[in-house]
N, C-alpha and C positions, 0 to 999 in steps of 0.2 A: 556440062550438062546443057541440053537444049530444051526449049520450052517457050511458052508465050512471053516470059520475061527475060529471055536471052539478051545479053548486052547490057543489062542493068546490074549495077553493083550496089549492095546494101552493106553498110557498116553496122554491126550489132554490138552494143556494149550492154551486157545483160547477165542475168543468172536466174536459176530456178525454172519456172515452167512457161509463163505466158510469153515473155519476150523471146526466149529461145525457140518456142514453138512457132511464133511468127516468122522468125528468121528461117527456120527449117522449111516451113511451108513455102516461103518465097523462093528458097533454093530449089525445092522440088518443082516449082513452076519455071525454073530456068535461070533465075538470078544467081549471080556470084555473091555469096554471103561471107563476109569477113567478120568472124567473132573476135572481139578484143577482150582479153582478160588481163587482170593485174598479174604481175609475176608470181608464179606459184598457183595461179588459178583463182577464180572467184569462189564464193562460199558454197557453191554447189558441185565443185569438182570431185569431191569424195562422197557425194550423197548416195546412200543405200538405194537399191541393193548393189553389192560389190561382187565381182568375180574373184576367183581364187587368188589372183595376183594383185588384188586391190583396185583393179580398174572399175570405175563406176558404170554399171549397166544403165543406170538412169542418165548419166551425163552423155554417154555415147548415143543413147536412144534419141535425145533431143537435139543433137548436134551433127547428125548425119549429113554428109555432103558439104560441110562448111570448110572454110579456111580459118586457120587459127594464128593469131598474133598475141604475144604476151609483152606488155609494156607497163612500165611504172606509171600508173595513173595519178600518182601524187606529185611526180616531178614535173616542173614546168616544161622541160624539153619533151618528156613523154606525152604530156597533154597536147603539145604542139604537133607531135607526130600523128596522134589520133585525129586532130582537127584537119591536118593536111590530107590524111587518107579519105576523109569525108569530102572536103570541099574540092580537092583535086581529082576526086573520082566522080561519081554521079550525083553527089550531094544528097544522099539518102541515108539517114541514120535512124535506128530503132534502139531505144534504151528504156530500162526500168530503173536505172541509176538516178536517184533524185539528189537534189542539192549540190550539183556540180556546175558552178557558173561557167566554167570553160567549155562545157558540153551543152550549154543552153541554146535554145533557138535564137535568142537575140545575139549571142556571141557568134554563132555560126553564120547568121544572115549578114553580119557585118563583113564577113569574109566571102560569102557567096549569097546573093539576094534570093536566089531561087531554091535554096536548100529545102528539103523535105525532112522535117524533124518530128518523129513520132515518140511521144513520151508516155509510158505506161505508169500509172499511179495506183496507190492503194485506194484512196478516196478522192472524190472530186475536189475537196478543199486542200489536197496536197499532203494530207497526213498519211501515215503508213497503215497498211493492212495487208493481210495475206488471205488466201482462199478460205482457210479454216476459221479465221475470225470474221470475215465477211459472211460466210455461211451461217455462223452463229447468230449474227445480227439481222438476218433477212427473214427467218422464220421456218426454213425447211427442216431443220433438225427436230422441231416440235411437231411436225406432221409425218415424220419418218419413223418406222418401227412398228412393233405390235400395238394393237389398239389399246391394250391395258397397261402399256408402259408409261411410267410417270415422268421420266426425265428426257432430255434431248438425245437423239441418235444421229451421230454424224455419218455421212456417207463417205466412202473411201475415194471416190472419184473427185479430183480437183476441178469440178465442173466450171467454175468461174474463171480459173486460169486458162482452161482450154478454150472457152468461149471468147475470153479476152484476147488470147493469142490469135485466134482466127479473125476476130473483128479488126485487130491491128494489121494483119496481113491484107485484109480487104481495104483498110484505110490507105496503106502504102500503094496498092495497085490503083486505087482511085486517084490519089494525089499525083502519082506518076502520069496517069492518063490526062489529068487536068493540066499538068505542067507541059506535057507534050503539045497540048492544044493551045495553051495561052501563055506559056512561059512563066507562070506564077508558081511559086513554091507553096509550102504549107506548114503550119504549126498545128500538129495534131496531138491532143491529149485524150487519154482513154483510161478511165478509172475502173479498177476491178469491182468496186462496190456498185458503180453505175451499171455495169454489165449485169450484175446479179439483180439489182432493182428493176432494170428494164425487163429482164426475163421474167421475173415474178409478176410484174405488171402485165406484160404481154400475155401471159398464161392465165390471167384472171385472179391470181392469188392475192394481189393487193387491191384489185377492184371489188372483189366479193364483199369484204367487210365495209367498204365505202357505200356500196349500192344496196346490199341486202341486210347489212348488220350482222351477218354470220361470217364464220371463218372455217377454213378447212380443218377436218378432224383426222386423227390417225386412222388408217384403214388396214394396217399390216400389209399383206401382199395383194389386197384387192385393188381395183382400179376405180378412181373416183368417176362417178357418172356413167360408168359402163359396167358390164359384167366381165370380170376377170378374176381368176383365183388360182392359187397353187394347189396341187394335189399330189398324193403319195401313192406310188404303185405298190403292188403286192410284194415286189422284191426290193422295195426301199428307195427307188428312184423318185425324184421330184420333177414335176412338170408345171410350167406356167401355161395357163389356158386363157385365151382372150376371145370374146365374141363382140365385135364392134357393131355388127348388123343383125337384123332379125334372121337373115339367112344363116349366118354363123351359129346363132343360138339354136335354130331349128335342127341344124346338123348335129350339134352337140347333144341335144335331147334325143335325136334318133339313134346316134351311135351308142349312147349309154343306155338306151332302152327304157327311159323313164317318161315317155310321152304321156301315158295315162295319169301318172302321178302329177306331172306338171300341169296338165289340163285341169285336174281336180283342184289343185292348189290355186290356179288362176280363178276358177269359178268361186271357190270358197272365199277368196280375198277380194273378189270383184275387180281384178286387175287384168291388164293385157301385157303378156310378156313379149309381145311384138314391140313394145315400147322400151327403149333403153333405160328410161327413168324407173319403170317398174322392175326391170331386171336388176337395176342397181339397188333399189330400196329393199328388195327381198333376196338379196345376194346370199345371205347366210343360210336361209332355208333351202334355196336352190343348190348351194354348195353341198349341203347335207345329202341331197338326192344324188348328185353326181359322184360324190366321194366313194360311195359303195362300189360303183363300177370300176373306178381306178384301183381301189384296194383289191379287187378280185382279178386283176390282170397284171401281167408282167410289163416291164418297160418296153420290151420289144413288141408285145401284143398291142400296147397302147399306141406306140409309134405307127405301127402298121394300120391300125384302125383309123386313127385321126388323119393319117396321110391321105386317105381316100375321101376326105371331106374338105369343106371350106374353113373349118375351125383353125384359128391361129394358135399355134402351140410351139413350145420348145422345152427340151429337157434341160434342167439346171446342170451346168458343167463347171469344173474347176479350170483355172488358167492352164494347168498342166495338161488336162484333157484337150482343151482347145488347141494348144500349141502342137499337139501330136496328131490333130485331126486334119481332114482334107480342107476344113475352113481356112487353114494356114498352109499346109503342105501342097495343096492342089489349087491354090487361089492365085490368080495372076497379079493380085495386089502385092503378094510376097515374092521375094526372090532370095536365093542363097547369097549371103553376104559374109565376107571375112573381115572381122574386126580385130585388130591387134588387142590382146588382153582378154578377149572373149572367145576367139576361135570362129568357127563357121556356124551360122544359124540362119533361119528364115526371118528376114526383116521386111517391114512394110515400106512401100513407096508412097506416092501421092494417092489418096483415096479417090480423087477425081480422075476419070479416064478421059483423055483427049483423043478423039478419033479412034476410040476403042482400045487405047493403050494407057497403062499406068506408068508414070515416071518411076523408075526403080530407085530404091534406097541406095545410098553410097556410104562408105565408111566414114565415121567421125574422125577428125584429125587428131594427131597427138597434140597435146597442149603446147602451143607456141611453135609448131613445126614450120609455119609459113612466114614467120616474122621477118627474117632476112630477105626472103624473096619478094615479099610485098613492099618492103621499104626500098629495095633496089629497083624493082620493076616499075612501081607506081610513083615513087617519090624521087627516083634518080640518085639515091644515096650510093656512095662508093663502098667498096670492101673496107677501106680504112674507116669510113664513117660508121659502118656496122660494128667493126671491132671496137671503136671508141665507145659507142653506146653500150655495147655488151660489157665492156670493162667497167664502165661507170654504173652498171646495173640499171640502166634506163630501159633496156630491153633484155629479153631472154630468148635465145634461139634454140 
């Protein structure tokens, strides 16, 4: 693969979401990424969903375009092979495997002083955590869901894993750039919980209780501080409608034909709906006015009417509907990919377009398919060496 990181090799010792996403992103930017797994695969190798033959759709999705080596990570000789792949390559390693002294920054810098070591952690103190437990401890589940719901509502997107993986990729690119300029390596640590805390702080959710003494409340599908709400059409389709500006709001009032009612409401309340704060405060009564128009029209009629305005809207769709739609089938982000075990399907490449083009997705490797080639080509091992290691079950080819 070609791209801005062509010529860089990254060794990835990882599992689950954040670290594999980091590696795949670097690969889509042009780096050669070598994923190292224990023999038989890491704990995510059979993670659901599975194809009919047992291939993990999840695993192939996060490991597209990588090379794969399977090595006994508990055996001293296996550990030495991984160390050599790192230090005799480009000296860049990304891992979320904690508590492995042989893979630590200190151990690797003894072998190569300019090594770039990126360690993903659960928490900043080194203790374990996953997206679902981090999310529970940050506050989001208690402001997610219907306004009258009493308990927590978890979202299904592993947001902190995704953000952490992308931060890690950014850290690698930054560290490589610094090393190119100064010859200095890097010890990078990145905690999942810190990513979540920083995000909640940057978005004001942690600042609000400190400054105003208040905290965010559940709003259902409304949008905090703005006017946004979901509506149901006469034929049962659901739409999300958002008005970020006074122009958006005026267009929604005009298209739904409730101008007189909205003006009378503003006068009675002594408010100005040109203000986003007033639109937010009186969202429920405004939604009651708009809901009638949506209920009196079909989904196609609503789409046609709103498309002629500045109003921000989208129909709620299932994953299956999206996968069959032009958002995927006619989108240059996606290309037809053949993946053993899954067949042919539309797979995304790199969301970032360089010079107008997206780097296409590449198939994920078979587990361990590149072990022998990597050890021969990169470390100079002979066929006899490979056979001995395989017989000793130090590697699996």
